[in-house]
KEPAKOL-981569 format. One line per field, with one value per residue (C-alpha): residue number from 1; x, z, y. Coordinates in nm, 3 decimals. Layout:
! KEPAKOL-981569
kelo	NUM  ... .
x	X  ... .
z	Z  ... .
y	Y  ... .
//
This chain:
! KEPAKOL-981569
kelo	1  2  3  4  5  6  7  8  9  10  11  12  13  14  15  16  17  18  19  20  21  22  23  24  25  26  27  28  29  30  31  32  33  34  35  36  37  38  39  40  41  42  43  44  45  46  47  48  49  50  51  52  53  54  55  56  57  58  59  60  61  62  63  64  65  66  67  68  69  70  71  72  73  74  75  76  77  78  79  80  81  82  83  84  85  86  87  88  89  90  91  92  93  94  95  96  97  98  99  100  101  102  103  104  105  106  107  108  109  110  111  112  113  114  115  116  117  118  119  120  121  122  123  124  125  126  127  128  129  130  131  132  133  134  135  136  137  138  139  140  141  142  143  144  145  146  147  148  149  150  151  152  153  154  155  156  157  158  159  160  161  162  163  164  165  166  167  168  169  170  171  172  173  174  175  176  177  178  179  180  181  182  183  184  185  186  187  188  189  190  191  192  193  194  195  196  197  198  199  200  201  202  203  204  205  206  207  208  209  210  211  212  213  214  215  216  217 .
x	0.041  0.110  0.203  -0.033  0.080  0.038  -0.313  -0.420  -0.338  -0.531  -0.824  -0.814  -0.752  -1.095  -1.305  -1.181  -1.269  -1.584  -1.698  -1.682  -2.007  -2.023  -2.255  -2.288  -2.350  -2.629  -2.774  -2.762  -2.916  -3.183  -3.292  -3.281  -3.486  -3.788  -3.771  -3.628  -3.338  -3.368  -3.400  -3.060  -2.892  -2.981  -2.856  -2.522  -2.468  -2.580  -2.292  -1.994  -2.090  -2.007  -1.677  -1.570  -1.612  -1.328  -1.106  -1.135  -1.104  -0.811  -0.638  -0.670  -0.558  -0.814  -0.817  -0.436  -0.620  -0.833  -0.523  -0.321  -0.590  -0.780  -1.023  -1.125  -1.146  -1.392  -1.652  -1.660  -1.663  -1.962  -2.127  -2.116  -2.162  -2.543  -2.637  -2.583  -2.735  -3.009  -3.052  -3.070  -3.309  -3.551  -3.520  -3.528  -3.870  -4.011  -4.375  -4.423  -4.149  -4.170  -4.581  -4.533  -4.308  -4.470  -4.301  -4.193  -4.387  -4.698  -4.715  -4.864  -4.853  -4.499  -4.531  -4.307  -4.039  -3.843  -3.498  -3.390  -3.399  -3.243  -2.975  -2.922  -2.885  -2.634  -2.470  -2.414  -2.393  -2.026  -1.972  -2.010  -1.743  -1.418  -1.266  -1.346  -1.146  -0.876  -0.931  -0.835  -0.572  -0.386  -0.486  -0.432  -0.132  0.119  -0.038  0.179  0.505  0.769  0.829  0.537  0.581  0.232  0.126  -0.218  -0.343  -0.230  -0.411  -0.763  -0.682  -0.623  -0.975  -1.185  -1.078  -1.124  -1.513  -1.600  -1.429  -1.685  -1.999  -2.025  -1.953  -2.221  -2.456  -2.474  -2.546  -2.849  -2.958  -2.922  -3.108  -3.378  -3.422  -3.456  -3.732  -3.891  -3.834  -3.842  -4.161  -3.988  -3.803  -4.103  -4.279  -3.944  -3.863  -4.047  -3.741  -3.477  -3.538  -3.522  -3.174  -3.078  -3.128  -2.953  -2.634  -2.655  -2.628  -2.362  -2.192  -2.243  -2.171  -1.825  -1.786  -1.807  -1.551  -1.330  -0.946  -0.820  -0.600  -0.317  -0.255 .
z	-0.006  -0.067  0.266  0.378  0.134  -0.168  -0.013  0.020  -0.327  -0.433  -0.245  -0.377  -0.738  -0.747  -0.572  -0.869  -1.176  -1.012  -1.004  -1.400  -1.514  -1.805  -1.817  -1.481  -1.383  -1.575  -1.509  -1.114  -1.173  -1.406  -1.192  -0.917  -1.077  -1.216  -0.895  -0.597  -0.431  -0.326  -0.710  -0.772  -0.479  -0.608  -0.950  -0.745  -0.630  -0.959  -1.104  -0.836  -0.848  -1.201  -1.102  -0.869  -1.202  -1.332  -1.053  -0.997  -1.384  -1.360  -1.065  -1.232  -1.576  -1.771  -1.819  -1.982  -2.216  -2.294  -2.305  -2.560  -2.769  -3.028  -3.026  -2.696  -2.689  -2.983  -2.887  -2.523  -2.693  -2.922  -2.662  -2.443  -2.720  -2.801  -2.465  -2.443  -2.746  -2.634  -2.317  -2.504  -2.822  -2.494  -2.327  -2.638  -2.747  -2.315  -2.345  -2.061  -1.870  -1.584  -1.544  -1.268  -1.064  -0.766  -0.466  -0.190  0.038  -0.094  0.085  -0.127  -0.444  -0.607  -0.887  -0.761  -0.917  -1.027  -0.783  -0.941  -1.289  -1.158  -1.031  -1.276  -1.541  -1.356  -1.377  -1.707  -1.806  -1.597  -1.668  -2.040  -2.116  -2.162  -2.100  -1.720  -1.712  -1.852  -1.649  -1.335  -1.532  -1.585  -1.269  -0.966  -1.082  -1.011  -0.620  -0.550  -0.443  -0.685  -0.400  -0.288  -0.261  -0.284  -0.573  -0.633  -0.320  -0.312  -0.623  -0.515  -0.194  -0.375  -0.635  -0.310  -0.232  -0.449  -0.545  -0.134  -0.168  -0.490  -0.336  -0.095  -0.490  -0.638  -0.302  -0.392  -0.682  -0.597  -0.351  -0.490  -0.809  -0.564  -0.392  -0.706  -0.804  -0.464  -0.438  -0.825  -1.015  -1.334  -1.272  -1.241  -1.581  -1.763  -1.736  -2.062  -2.223  -1.959  -2.088  -2.429  -2.343  -2.145  -2.433  -2.625  -2.454  -2.366  -2.761  -2.776  -2.503  -2.726  -3.056  -2.878  -2.727  -3.041  -3.221  -2.967  -3.004  -2.756  -2.602  -2.537  -2.887 .
y	0.036  0.362  0.584  0.841  1.150  0.901  0.736  1.069  1.180  0.875  0.934  1.320  1.180  0.971  1.211  1.467  1.195  1.059  1.442  1.486  1.387  1.092  0.828  0.721  1.052  1.074  0.746  0.850  1.214  1.134  0.842  1.048  1.319  1.080  0.905  1.020  1.047  0.647  0.538  0.767  0.595  0.221  0.367  0.467  0.093  -0.082  0.132  0.058  -0.297  -0.289  -0.121  -0.394  -0.642  -0.426  -0.425  -0.794  -0.825  -0.638  -0.795  -1.148  -0.998  -0.934  -0.589  -0.673  -0.883  -0.631  -0.379  -0.642  -0.767  -0.586  -0.857  -0.915  -0.489  -0.432  -0.725  -0.588  -0.247  -0.296  -0.481  -0.195  0.077  -0.116  -0.135  0.242  0.293  0.046  0.283  0.645  0.518  0.363  0.745  0.928  0.731  0.688  0.806  1.079  1.001  1.314  1.220  0.973  1.217  1.368  1.565  1.383  1.592  1.455  1.060  0.799  0.941  0.851  0.604  0.286  0.280  -0.123  -0.087  -0.460  -0.301  -0.007  -0.160  -0.401  -0.139  0.033  -0.251  -0.387  0.037  -0.023  -0.379  -0.358  -0.072  -0.215  0.167  0.147  -0.185  0.008  0.262  0.054  -0.106  0.200  0.453  0.169  0.082  0.437  0.398  0.076  0.101  -0.043  -0.265  -0.436  -0.795  -0.907  -0.653  -0.868  -0.786  -0.383  -0.352  -0.533  -0.327  0.045  -0.058  -0.188  0.226  0.373  0.201  0.257  0.634  0.699  0.640  0.947  1.169  0.927  0.941  1.349  1.358  1.119  1.347  1.657  1.562  1.400  1.755  1.923  1.716  1.753  2.115  2.273  2.261  2.344  2.032  1.787  1.985  1.937  1.588  1.464  1.631  1.562  1.229  1.294  1.522  1.233  0.972  1.222  1.216  0.829  0.790  1.059  0.810  0.518  0.659  0.770  0.447  0.280  0.469  0.451  0.261  0.048  0.329  0.114  0.029 .
//
């Protein structure tokens, strides 16, 4: 494990990276706006669970395979791009996406959301993105001291720390979005169009992933 100053740098870098808007943040915020803080938190947990898969995969060498094998990278890349495009099209053509939102201070009127599906979709959003695996493969080893004997354990511990460290940021996004949906009527009135905007952004993320080259090649 790194020494204390380097560990603090690792934590700070993780927070900054998780604050950067991307598909994960969009997924959390869109669900929190539509269905409340709990749905946003569940979305965040699904995303972090997907990150754990990549941490273990990178530790076991799957990340290295993605970095060196054009075929493996391309297969997972197209799966991830197709999934993001599917989610984007579904949001883009959803019917009345904002109609189910009712302020949280009106008890018993909010339409229930399928939290299991929210979790699964968040999980798959990360698992099917090979760039997440390559990120862990490139980022985490920088903080492992060259003289560390058990590098596998060090990698797993740092990956665990990074993912747990991301939860306050992701939960914060969910809480802020849920707070806005409860208190700002304009947000609720425009959720139908926000679904379309989110759908367009997911399609853009999917296209960008589909056109991405393996950064290690």
